[in-house]
N, C-alpha and C positions, 0 to 999 in steps of 0.2 A: 314136178319136184315134190318129194314127200317131206312133210314136216313132222318131226318126231316130238311127241308131247313129253315134257319132263316128268320123270317119275319122282315120287317123294324122296327116294334115296339120293337122286342126283341133285335135287334142290338143297338138301342138307349139306351135301359135299360143297356145293357152290357157296353157301353161306359161310361155311368154315374157312374156305379159301379167301373170302373177302374180309374176314374179321381183322387180320393184321393191318389191312389198308385203312379200315375204319379207325383203328387205334392211332395210326400215324396221322390221319386227317384231323382227328380230335386233338392230338397233342400240338399240332401246328396251327390250328385255327382258334383254339379256346384259351390260350394262356393269358391273353390280354384281359379277358374278363376275369379269369382267375386271379391274375396279379392285381387287378383293380380292386377286387373284393378283399384281397389280402391287405393292400395298402390302406383301404378304407378302414379295415379292422384295426390296423396298426395305429391309424390316426385317432380312432376312437379310444384305443388303449393308451396312446401317448400323444395328446394334443399339442405338446411343445416340440414335437419332432423337428418341424421346420422353422422353429422360432430362433431368431438370431439374438444371442445374449448381448447386453450392452458392453461397451469396451471396459476393461478393468480400470479402476481408479488410478490416477497418476501416482507414480512412486513418491514416497515421502521425500521432502527436501533434506539435503545433507545437514547434519547437526554441527559439523566442524566448519568454522568460519571460512577457511581458505577455499574449500570446495563450494560452499554456498555462494561466496562472492564471485568465484570464477563462473559458476553457472548463471548467476544473475547478470553478469557483464556481457553475456552473449544474446540477451534479448533484443528485440527490435527497438531501436531508439525512438521510433515514432509509434504513437498509439494505433492499435489495430483491432478489428478491421476499420477502415476509414469510414464506413457507413454507420458504425456504432457511435453513440454519444460518448464524448470524453468524460472521464470520471476524476473525482478528487479522492486522493488517498489521505485519510486522517490517521496519523501515526502518533500514538500516545506512549511516551517514555516515562515510566513511573516506577517508584519503589514502594508505593502505597496503593490501597484501593482508590478508585476515582471518586473523590468527594463530590464532584459536580456532575456525576453521571445523570441525575434527574434533569438537570438543565440541558445537557447535551441531548438527552432523549427528546425533549421538547424541540430542540433545535433541528434535529433530523426528522421529526415528525410534525412539524408546524403546519397545521391545517389551514392557516390563514395565507400561506404563501406557497400553494401547490403549483408546480410547473406542469406543462403539458405532458412531460415524461415523468413516470413514477420516480420519486426521489431515491428509492432503493436501487435504481439503476444508474444513479449519478454519483455515488460515493462508495467507498470501502473503508473499513476501520481495521486498524492493526494495533495491538498492544504489546509492548515489551515490559515485562515485570521483572522484579528481582526475586528469583525463586527461593531465596533464603528468608523472605518475609511472608507472614501469613496474610491471606486475602479472604476475609470474611466480612460480609457475605460475598459469594462469588459474583463475577461479572454477569449481569443480566441484560434483558432488553436488546437493544442494538449492539451491545457489547458481548453478547453471548458467543462463545467459541471464536473469539477474535484474538486470543492470546497466541503469539507466535512462540517458537522455541527460544527461550530466554536464558541468559546467564547472569550471574551476579554483577552488579555495578557498584562502583565506589568513587566518590568525589576525589579530585586531584589525580585521577588516573585515566589512561586512555580507554578504560572499559566503557565509558559513556559514548566515545566515538564508535566503538565496536557495536554497541547496542543500536545506535542510529543506523549504522550500515546494515545490520540485520533487518531492521524494519524496512529499509529501502529495498533490500534484496527480496524479502517476502512479498512486498507490494509489487515489485517489478515482475516477479514470477507468477504471482497469483492471478493477476488480471491484466491482459495486454491493453485494455482500454484506460488504465490509470494514466493520467496525463500530468497532473500536478500533485506534489507530495508535501504535505504540511506536517512538520514536526511540532508536537505540543507537549506540555507538561501537565501533571495532574492539577496544578493550580491555575491553569488557563481557563478563561471563559470566552465565549463568542461575544463580539460587540455588535453584530448585525445578524440578520436572518440568513438561513442557508442559501436562499435564492440570491441574495446580494453577494454573498461570498462566492458562490458558484460563478455568477456572471463576471465578477471582477477577475477571478483567477483564470477562467477558461479563455477569456479574451486576450490574456497576456501570452506573449511568446518568450518571455524572459523569466528567469528565476528571481526570487526576492530573498536576498541574503545580505546581512549587514557586513560591509567590508571597510574597515577603518585602518588607517596607517598613522604613524607618528603619534600613537596614543601614549599617554604618560605610563611609564613602567614597561613599555613594550620590549625594551632590550632585556630587562631582567627576566621577562617571560621567555624570551628567545633562548637565553642561556640557562633556563631552569634545569635542563638535563646535563649541563656541563658546558664549559667554554668550547665553542666551535664544533660541538657534537652534531649540530644540525647541518653542517656543511658536508658535501657541496650541494646537496639536494635543495636545501632551504636556506639561502643566504638571507641575512637580516633585512636587506632591502626588499625582499619578497614576502617577509613575514607580516601577517595581517591579524587584526583583532576584530571580533564581532560576536553578536548574539548567537547562541547555539540553535535558536529556534528560527527555522527557515521555511521557505516554500520553494521547492526545486521543480524544474521541468523534468520530464522523463529523460531527456538528453543528459541533464546534469546528474540526475539520480544514478544513471548508468555510469557516468564518469566517476562518481564517488565510489561505487562498489568495484570498479575496475582498477582503481589506482593502487599501485604497489610502491611506486617511487617515493612519494611524500610520506606514505603510511610507514615506510621503513624507519623513518625518523620520529614521527609523532607517536609511534607505539612504544618508544623507549621510556623507561621510568624516569621520573624527575628526581633530582637530588635536592632541589629546593621546592618543597611541596607547597609553601605558602604563596608562591607565584605560579603555580602549575594549574592551568585551566585548559587542557588539551582540546576539549570540545569547543572552546571559544576561539581557537586558532586554526585548527586543521581545516575545517570547512571553508572559511573565508580565504585562507591561504591557497587552498587547492583550486577553488573556482577562480580566484583572481589570477593565479598563475597560468591556467589553461584556457580560460574563456571569460575574461573580465567584462567584455562588452556584451556578453550574452546574458547579463543579469542586471537587475536594478539593485544597487548596493545599499539596501536598507531592509530591515525586518518589518513585517506587518503585525508583529506581536508587541503590543505596547508594554513597556516596563519603566518604572521610575527608579533611577539610580541616584537621584539628587541627595547629597548629604550622606551617602553610604560609603563605608570603607571596609566593611567586613566580608565582602564578596557576596552579600545577599541583597537583593533589591527590596524596595518597600513592599510590605504586605498590607493589603487593604482589609480592615476588620469589618465586622457586620454593621457596626454603628456608622460606618462611612458609606455604606452602599445605598444608593438611591438614584433617581433619574438624573440628578445633576452630575453625579460621578460618571455615569455612562456617556452623557453628552460631552463632558469635559474630555474624556479619553478619546472620543470620536473626533473631536476638534483638533487634538494635537496632531502634529505632522511628523512623519518619520524622519530620523536623522540619516542623511545620505552621506555615503563615503565619497572620497575624492575621485573615485574611479569614474564618476559620471563625466561623459564627454559632452560638453554643452553644444557642440556642433552636431551632435546626433539628436535630431528632433524627436525621434521616437522615445529616447531616454529622457530628454528634457521634459516632455509632457508628463512623465511619470512622477513629477514633483507633486502631483495631486493624488498620489496613492493613499488610500485610507487604511488606518489600522483595522484589521479584521478580528484580532484576538487581543486579550490583555491578561497580564499576570502581575503580581501574585495575589491571590485572594485566599483568605483564611477559610477553613472548612465550615466554620459557623456562619459564614456569610451566604450559605446556600439559600436559606429561606428568604432573606431579603431580595436575593437575585430572582428567585422563583416568583416573588410577588410582583416584580416589574418586568418579567420576561415577555409576556404577550403584548403589553401596552407600551413598552419602551425598547427593550433590547431587540425584539424581532420586528419592530416597526421601523422601516428605513425612510 
């Protein structure tokens, strides 16, 4: 057999014929490398290309009460998640700056009574102000950015009930770990350390709200909006009187913001303003009507009404403040309403409940209180 040696011309023709195959091979075997190079280049140019942005902030809460209350009424009645520590919600209802904010600052940051869990993880603060009043200086420290959307309030009107319901709604919606909700005034002071207060309230499965019946003048208060106006939702035999300053469980806080039936009556304006104290009637009547055995019928905020007939309790002045006063207020026992069922041992034991807060104190008593804070007030 003869072997023909390729000529230069035949070799050139062969190379030209193979060129398309080489291009096809290159296009099918090298794109990965090319693509990788391009992606690496893109990453260098845009390092956030594969970064997952954080979720958007939650939408702002409704400013109209009806929508706000409806939204809050849908929250889980139990604190969640179950593995998280339960928290206390401190709700300040005020028409003035908080004159005792330095004392509360010490209360929330007391270094002598630190728990194993950071205190900042055990409480939340909410403030309802009257937006028609000036607030100088602004709220600082633990009170910074704690003011909720607020509306004007006025004595002898249901606006104070609405303000408390707004506080409860914001606290329910803000933190699902909030377990107990304490309503406080700007003239309130603590009578014990934060740790003492926390342990006392977290161990309770019941609300603390004063519920009194057959009080002098109760009938006049019931007809303050007009004869039989409260019927049929609030018959006189269900009408109750009590302090507006309460501590409610999450279950009862949800009950308050969900209620429409009794609120339809208590939101009506009074025609006899001198006996009109809606905030002292609505909450005890509501809780007594729907779950009277789920609460201890007493307030844990000490107040002295002895000898008073003008609708204002005694105000303690700076000259009265000292260790003896704090000890005296601690030793006093809450006044319990008739709702207590003596056969219920768990309620019967609550006769030893201590006062946790006290009012009213004049603003000029701040310094005497600060002088005894660490050695007296926060020593249990």
